[in-house]
N, C-alpha and C positions, 0 to 999 in steps of 0.2 A: 409412110404413104393414107392420104384418104382413102374407105372403106367403098367399093366397087358400086356401085347402084341397083338395087332391086327389079330383077327384071319383073316383066307387068306381068301379070297372072299368074305369079309362086303366091302357092299358099302360104301368110306367114305361118309365120316358128316354125318354118322349116329350114333346114342345114339346105344351102343351096352350093351343088357339087363345084366342084371348083374347075375352072377354060382353062384350054392349052398356056395359055397366052400363063396366066398364072402358075402354073404344073411349072413356067421355064424360070418364071425371074425366082419364085422358087429355090428350085434346083441349082441356078444361078449362082444366087444368096448362100446356100449353104458352103458354092463349090469355094465360093470368095474366104467365106470363115473358115472353112477346113482350110484354104489354103496359109493362112495367116497363122492361124496353129501350128501349121505347120512347119513354117516362120520359124515362132519366135521362140517354141518346145528347140527347135535346130537350135540358133542359136542360145540358147541358156547352158545346151546340152557337150558344144561348144565351149563353154566360159567353163562348166566344170569338168570337164573329161581332162580339155588343154590347155583352159588355161591362156588361151594365146596364143602355146608351143603348140608345133606341128605333133609332137610324139612318135612311136616310134622307136628306133635303137642308133644310136649310128656308128656302133659298136668295129661294123666294114671301112668306112671312111675315115675314122680313129688311125686304127689303124696299120692301114690302105701307108698314111702319112709319115709311119715309122711311131707311134707313138702308143701307149699304152694308155688301156682303157679297166679301172676294175670300178664294180659293182660294188656294194658291200650294205648290208642288212642295215635301215638309217636308225638308229636313235630318236625312242621318242625324245619332244625338245619338252622344252618347261627353261625359267626363268632364276632357276639352282643358281644359276654363275653371279654373285652382287658388285660388283663391278669389272669396267668395261676392261680394262687390265686383265683380268682372270681368266683363270682357264679350267680345265674336268678331265677329273680322269678317267674319266667315263669314254672322252671320243675314240672313237677306233680308228680314223684316218686321218693322213699328216700329207696339208694342209686339216686343218676337222672338218666333214661337209652338211651333219647333222648332231642333233642331241641339245645339249643343255644350252644355255645361252644368257647372255644379254637379254634385257627388257628395250634394248634402245638399241635400235639397229645404225650403221654404218651408213654416210650422206654418197647417196650412186655420184660416181665422177671419179679421177681416174689420181693416182694416190704419186709423188715422191719418195714418200715413209713405207712402210710398214704400218695394217693397222691392223686392228685389234679384235682377235678373233671371237671374241666371247660376243664381239657384233655382231663380227662377217656371219654368221651358224644362222644368229636373227634373220640377216638377209637373205642368205639360201632357205628359208622357211619363207618366206612371201612369194621366192620362185628369180630370185636372183641370179647369174650364174659371176659365179669368184676366180676374176682369174691373177695370176701370181705366178711373179718373175723369182727366180733363185739371185743369188751377191754374184753370180759367177757371167750369168746371163749377159753374153753381148751389147753393147750399149745400140747397135744396128736394129738389136733384135727387136730391143724393147721396142724403138720404133716404128716397127712394124707391126707390135702389140698394140702398141697409141691409136694408129691407123685405123689399124683391125677396129678397137674400141669406139673408135671414132662412128663407126656404120653401126654398131651392137650398141648405146649408147644407156639405153632401156635398162634398166634390169642388169648392169652391170658394175662392179664392182674394179678394178684396175689395180693393184698396189705391188708392190714387193716381199715377198716372205725371203730374205736370207738364205735358212735351212733348202732351198731348195736344190743348191747350189745352181746347175748349168739347168735345168729345168725349171719347166711352164708347166704348170696347172690348170685346168679351168674342171672347175667342183658347181655341181647341181644337187638337188635338193630334192627328189619325182615322187609325191606320191603319186597314186593312178585314178584315186575317187578320192576330194577331200575331206567328204562323210568320213575315212577311216583314217585321218592320221597318223595314228600309228604302224600302217602297212605300207611303207616307203621302202624307197633304196636312193640310197648315196652313190653320186657315179665324181669319179675324179678319172679327169686326163691327164698326162703325165709325157710333155714332149720335146723335147733338145731345140725347136727348131718353128717357127710361126708358118701354119695350111692354114691357109683364108678359107679350102674345101670343107675340109678334117673341122676346123677351127668353126664354119657356120653351122656344119653337120650336126654339132654335142648343141649345136643354139636352139638349131628346131627341132631337136626329140629332145631337151628336156630344160630347155626354159620356160618361165611362170608357170607351173606342174606343181609350189611346194606344198608342205602341209599345209600354209594356209592364205588362198587365192586374195591377189590384189588384184587390179587391172593395168593392163603393163604398164598404161598413162600413171600413175598412181606412183610407176618406179623410175623418178626419170632422174634424169644429174642435178646433183643442186639437194636433193630432197631426201627424205631417208624414211 
């Protein structure tokens, strides 16, 4: 803004008191700047804390659907599994939901054959959800799973896991603060049927909150 002209009759060298108009403009600019700073801070906080997920607890919705939900202290993540088909003796859930893993994640999408768990744990570290089903799950239920996953395709891997029997599992690795990746929880729901409301609650509460935060749009089908 160009300087305002100096009124005639002022003694040179003395500061001119601001006018009311100048005060209003200054306050307005400060207000706009403050709003912008708050908006940027809010976006940054939302990505840091939630990473795109809603946060909270899905237990009530999951258990109301007849499923179980376990919350296990997450294991520290590292690349000590040196083969994509390898395993870790430290894994503490079945299927694994945190801890040591292979350096390259699974490509996001739906599979008709089991995927390497050492790779899938790496996806969970990035904030993904792993949806897996046992060999006794009926084909009609698998079809329902595929329909659900089609509408939740970002950050999702769907695959068989024969040892689950007649169960479906949803796994997630969650940390409240990505600057403290060792302070996390592994969530594992197991169900015998598909319940869209319960599954959506699991996604809303736990997805995109892994110890290594990736933007949701970086976890698209066909990518790893």
